[in-house]
N, C-alpha and C positions, 0 to 999 in steps of 0.2 A: 228888875231882877236880872242877873247875869246868866250866861249859859251855864256857868259852874254851879250857880245856886240852884237852877232847874235840875242839874245833874245830882246834886246833894239830895235835893228833894224827892226825886223819884228812886233813888238808891242804887239804879243800876245805870251802865252806860247805854244800854240798848234794850228797849221792850218794845216788842211788836206782836201783832197777831195776824195769821193769815188763814184763810180757808183753803184746806187741801182735801181733795175728794169729799167735800161738803162737811168736813169736821174742823172745827176751830183750832189750830195749831198755834200755841204760843212760844216765842222765841225770847230768851233772856240772855243776855251776854254782859260779863263785866271783866275787866281786866285788872288783876292785881300785879303786885310788883314781879312775882315769878309765877303766877299761874293765870289761866283763863277760865272763867266759869261759864259753861254753856248748859243753858236749860232749854230743851225742846219737849213740850207737854201738850197733851191733848186733855189733861184732866185738870188743869189750873193748878196744879201742885206737883212737887219732884215725886218720883216713885222709885228710883235707883240712882245710884251713882257709879261711875266709872272713871278711873285715872288713867289718862293716856299720854305716854311719853313718846316722842318720835325721835328715833337715832337715825342719821343719814350717813350711809356708808358708802364711800366710792371704792371701787376696785380697780386699782392702776394696772391690773392685768388685762383688763377687759378691753375689746376693740372700741366699743362706744364709750362716750364720756358720761353716759347715764348714771343716776344715781339710784340706789335701792332704799326705798324708805321701809324702815322695820319699826313696828308699833308694839309697845309694850301696853296692853291693855290690862288693867287690874280692876275686878270687881270689888267695890267698897261696901255698898249695901243696898237692900232693896230687892225686888224680883231681879233674877238673873236668867237670861236666855241667850242661846247660841244665836237666834236670829237678831236680837238687840246688840250683840257684841259684832256681828257681821256688817249691821247696819252702820254702827259707828266706826268700823274699820274702813268701810266704804267712804264715808264723809271725811274721814280724817285724811285722805289721799288728796283732798282739795284745800283743806283749812289748817292742817297741823303745822305748827311752828316747830322748828328744829331746838329751839332753845327753851321752849316754856311748856310745862305740863298744862294739859287740858282737862278739867274736871267737867265731866259730861253727864247731865242728867237726860235720858231719853225715854220718855214714857208716852207710848202711843196705845190707842184703844184696843188694837187687835194686831198683834205680831204678824198674824197670817198676811195682812195686807201691807207688808215691808217689801212693795214691789220696786222695780227699777224706776217706774214712773214716779212713785212717791218719793223715792230718796233723791232722785234728780229735781224735784220740786223743792225739797229741804234744801238740797245742795245750791240752787239757784239762790234762793233767800239767804242762805249764809254767805254767799260770795258777795252780796251786796251791802252787808255789815261792815262798817269801816275797819273794825279789828281784824277782819279777815281779809280785806282786800289786798291783792298784791300789787 
């Protein structure tokens, strides 16, 4: 069986589970032609979906050559919360592509536990996934 057969058999390019704060957190990623699907769930199923587009603007009038990332985050379905959108916005700073929309499912058991420590653990895991490696 080749690597491609294995990929077809499991359906997604990346599936992995990690224990974060004692709760199993599953990560599923798949790259389509023009989109990336990212599922982060502690329920073993999807709970919501957000569409994230990243637009990078550079201001030639600014002294520094830094770029400003502007995210267009659109809630598609499922439970919606400011905390979840904030968590997605934080994570996108590290993984968002300038050219591809990312469909994000972010379903955690308690939105009150979306601490910087938790989000940094999630970020570290995401940055080890080949699709998001820079």
